[in-house]
N, C-alpha and C positions, 0 to 999 in steps of 0.2 A: 641604018635605015630599017633593018629587020627588028632592032630593039624598039624603035618608035612604033612600028606596026603591032608588035606584041603588046606594048603598053596601051595603045588605043583599043585593041581587042579586049584586053583585060578590063579597061574602064567601061566599055560597052556592056560586057557581061555583068559587071558590078551594078551598073545603073538599071539594067533590065531585072536583075534579081531583087533590087531594093524596091522598085516602083511597081513592077508587074506581079511579083511574089513577095510582098512585104513581110518581114519577120517581126520578131518582138521588139517593141520600142524600148528605149532607155527608161526604165521604170523603177529605179531604186528610190529610196526615201530621200528625195533631194531637198525638201524643205526642212530647216532646222529651227529650233526655238530655244531661247534661254528661259529656264524654269526658275522662278523665285525660290530661294533656299528656305525662307521663313514663311510660316503660315499667316503672319500678320505684319503689316508695315506701319511704322510710326510716322504720322504726319505732324511736323512741328509747326505750330501757329503762334509761337512766342513772339511778343512785341512790346514796345514801349507804350505806356498808356498814362494819361494825366488822371490822377486819382487824389481825392482829399486824404491828407496824412495828418494824424493827430500829433500836435507838438505840445509837449508838457513844459509850461513856464509858470512863473509866479514870484512872489516876494513876501517877506515877513513884515507884520504890522502890529504895533502895540495898541491894545484896545482895552478901555475901562469897562469891566463887567460887574453887574450887580446881581447877586444870587440870594435867594431866600433860603435860610437855614431853618429846617423844620424840627421843632422840639416837641411835637405832639406825642401823647401816650394814650394807652388803652387800659381801662379798668375792667378786669375779668370777674364776672359773678353770674349766678343762676341757681336752679333748683330742679329736683327730680319730680316727675308727675306720671300718672297712669293714664294710658289712652287705649281706646278700642280701635281695631282695624280688621278689614276683610282680607282673607287669603284664598287663593284658588288651589283646590286640591284636585290633582289629576288622577283618574282611576278609570277602570273598564276591564273588559275581557274579550277574548277572541272567539268568534263563532265560525265553525267549519261546516261546509256543505259541498255537494257534488255539482260541478259545472262542466261545460263542453266548449270547445273552440275549434275553428277551422284552420288546419295547417295547410298553407298554400305552398305547393311544390312546383308551381309554374316556372318555366325557365326558357331561355333562348337556346336553340340548337343550331350549330354551325353546319351548313351544307354547301355543296359546290356543284357546278356544272361547267362543261367545256363550251366555249364560244370562240368564234373566229373574229379576228380584228386585224387592223393594219397598223404596222409599226414603221418607224423611220428606217431607211436603208440607204446605203451608199455603194452602189455596184454599177460598173460600166461593162456592157456586153457588146462586143464587136462581132458582126456577122460578115463573113467573106473577107475579113481583113484583121489586122492587129492594130493596136493603138498607134504604132509608128506609121503604118500605111494610111491610117485615117488622117494623121496630121499632115501627110504629104498632100492629100487631096481635100483637106478640110475646106479650102476656098470654094469648092463645088458643092458643099453640103447644103441641105435645105431642111428646115424644121417641119415636122409633120405633127399630126394630132397625137396627144398622149394616148397610151394604150395600156392594156393589161396583157402580160406575157407569162408563159410557163417556162421556167428554167431550172433544170436539175430537180424536178419534183416540187418546186415552189412557184407560187404566183406572185408577180410583181406589178406595181404601177410604175410606168416609165415614160420619160420624155423620149421622143423618137426623132432621129435625123437620118436622112438618106442621101447617099452620093450616087448619082447616075450621070456619069461624065464620059464623053467620047473625046479622047485626045486627038489632036491634029494629026498625029502620026498613025492613027488608026486604033482599032480595038475599042473596048468598052470597060470602064471601071464602074462596078456596081457594089456598094457596101451599105450596111445598116449599122447604126449605133443606137443602143438603148441605154439611157441614163436612169437607172432604177432608183426611185426615191421612197418607195413604200413596199413593204413585204407583208404578205398575209400569213399570220401565224395563229395557232390554236392556243388559247390561254385558259387557265382555270380561274373561273370567277366564283368567289365565295359570297354567300348571303346568309342572313339569320332568319330563323322561323320561330315564332313564339308558340310554345306548347303549354296548354292549360291543363293543370293537374292539381290534386290535393286530397286531403282526407280529414275526417272529424276526429278529434282527440278528446277523451273524457279525463278529467283530473279533479283532485280535491282542492277546493279553494277556501279562502277564509276572509272574514272581514272583522274589523275592530268595532265592538259595541262600547261607546264612550259613556261612562257614568260620572264624569268630572263634575264638581260643584264648588260653591263658595262656602267657607266656614268663618264664623265670627270669633276673633281672638283678642287678648289684651297683652300690653307690654309696657315696660318702664321707659320713659324718654327724658332727656335733659333739656330743660327750658333755659336758653341763654339770654341773660339780661345785661350782658357786658355793654360798655359804651366807651367812646374815644373822646379825649380832650384835645382839641386842635389849638396849637400855639407855635410861635417861632419869631425870627427877626431877619432883617436884611443885612447882607455882608457885601462890601465893595472891595475889588482887587483888580490889578492890571494883568491881562493875559497877552502873551506874544502869539499871534495867530498867523497862519499861512494863507495869503490871498492868492487863489489859483487863477492864473490868466491863460491857462491852456486853451488851444484853439486848433481848428483845422486849416491846413494850407494845401493848395493844389501843387503837387510835385509829379515829375515824370518818374514812373515806377516800371521796372522791367517785369512783365508778367510772363511766367513760364507756362505755356499752354500747348495743347496738342491732343491727338487722339489716335487710336489704333484703327486701321482699316485692313480688311482682307485683300490679298492680291487679286488682280483680275484673272479670270479664266474663261475659256471659251474655245471658239474654232475660227480659224482664218483660212480662206481659200485664195489662192494666187492663180491668175490666168495671164499667160504671157503669149503674145503674138507678134511676130512669128516665133516658132520654136528656136530657130537659129538666128542670132542677132548679128547684123553687119554694121560697119561704120556708114556714116551718111554719104561717103564718097562712092557708094554702090547704089544701084537702082533696083527697085522692086519690080513686080510684074506689071505695074502701071506706069513704069518709067519715072517714078518719083524717088526722092532720096530715101534710103533705107532708114527705118526708125523702129522703135520698140513700143508696142501698146501694152500697158500693164494695168490690170484691174485687180484691186485688193478688196476682198469682202470679209467682214467680221461679224460674228454673232457671239455676244458675251453670255456666260452662264451666271445668272444672278440667284441661283438656288442655294448658295452657301454663304449668304451675307451674314454679318454679325447682327445681333439684336439691335434694332434702332438704326441700322446702317442704310443709307439711301441706295437706290439702284445705281449700279456702275454704268458709266457712259464714256465713250471715246470722244475727246474734244480737241486733240492735237495729233498730227501725223507728221513724221519725218522719214522720207525715203531717199536714199542715195546709193550710188554704186562706187566701189573702190576698184578702178580699172588698173590692173597690174600690167604696165606697159612692157613691151618686149625690149631686149637689148639693154636691160638694167637702167631704164629711164625713170624708174620710180613708180609711185602710185598716184593716179589722177582721181580726185574726188568729183563725181558728177552728181549734182543735186537734182533729184527727180520731182520731189514734192516736199514742201516745208511750210506748215501754217496751221491755223485754227480751222475747225470745221464745226457745224452745228452738233452739239452733244447728242449722241445716240448709242444705244446698246446693240443695234443691228444696222449695218449700212455698208456702203462700198464707195470706192474712189477710182476714177479712171485717169490715166496719165499717158502721154506720148512723149518719148525722148529720142533725140538723135545724138549719136556718139561721134566725137571728133576723131578719137584714136582707138586702135584695136587693143585687146587685152587677153592675157593668157587664161588657162583654165582655173587659175587661182583668183581671178577677178570675182568679187563678191558683192551681191546686192543686199542691202540692209533695209528692213522695214521696222520702224519704231511706232507703236501705238501707245498714246498717253491718255490716262483717265483724268477726270476732272480734279481728283484729289492727289495727283502726282504718281499714281501707279502706272506701270508700263509693262509692255510685252515686246520682245525683240525676236523677229523672224528673219532668217537670212538664208541665202542659197548661192551656190557658185553660178556665175552667169558670164561665160566668155564672150568677148566682142570679136567677131571674125573679120578677117580682112581679105580672104580669098573666097571665090565662088565655088570652087570644086575641091574635092579631097585629094591631096597629093599621096599617091600610093606607089611605093617602090616596086621593082620587078619581083622581089622576093616576098612581097606582102608586108603586113604590119601586125603586131600582136596586140596593139592598143585599140580600145573601142573609140571610134570617132566621136560618139556622143559625149565622152568624158571631156574632150578638149574643144568640142564645138558647141556644147550646150545641148539643146534639143528638148528641153522640158517645157511643156505648154500649160499644164494644169496640175494643181496639187492642193491638198487640204491637210492641215495639221491642227491638232488639239493641244491645249496647254492648261 
């Protein structure tokens, strides 16, 4: 009896410590991703195609041919004669004089100034609680207007949530969460200024004075009086010639084709509610069967596409869980989502799943995102399916972290 009282007292102290004075939540990098080993992926589009193929055929045929045999000849004769002709004589001289020119030394100068701007940020700040405590009372949170806050000497734009909850047992839970998405930073902005300058330079220049002219000259030339005598006769003979009957035929031809595409890269955010997942044989706070709400958001990075490559979009999603059942009952595969979606480079999908059986801390949830051209990204994380409502704690305590074998992860982002 005394042992039971000690156990109840220990459990009461544990619950008060967790819920009234929440510590740090399980926050290790729980999302994992398979990164492609190669920078480019070969997409094979080889196929059979009906194409016209040139078929070489023919036969030999005897043909009577009649040819003209040319016996013409040329009589070469002529005489020398004297003729006059004009020739162009190139001459001249160079005239030097003093000239001036403007030397333009105008140029651009690089200058800079400091300006303040907002950049992307990813920071969550909890006031009066930790991430674990927030997840416990997240059902009582409410969204407030976005605001600008100062944190550790920096200014942030943030989404704001507030928990102001009075439990039935008494007391008050008040906490604030800021989800910072913009940070104010000072950056150096460069700009160019055109500076006009120059000077006049004197130099010795020259120009060519042309005195070219025509001159009358004489030369000896050969006057050709040759002529040709045209004559010949016809000759008949039989030739064996090749009659070409080659033609095109339509045949099925295997066309090897394909192209390289860069792997998809970007960012995936996973939101899981509740943090601890139970089988459907348990009831939630509303008296309904326990389930898991899963939201997957993706945003692809299309800044590193190959020349001429189209923007990458997700068009097919496959999500499932491998439930590692207790007592060596094997692995149960539970399909959460499988199908096509409207292609998009930025989007999200919401699912709700009920689990029939419980699973150990080795149970794993897999998320496969497929691009339109066959590229894929694989994100996965451990997701136990719990079967008990409370944590079993021995009298001497336990050295293992309950979050490891109960789950407890609710929000995570990973880049690939």
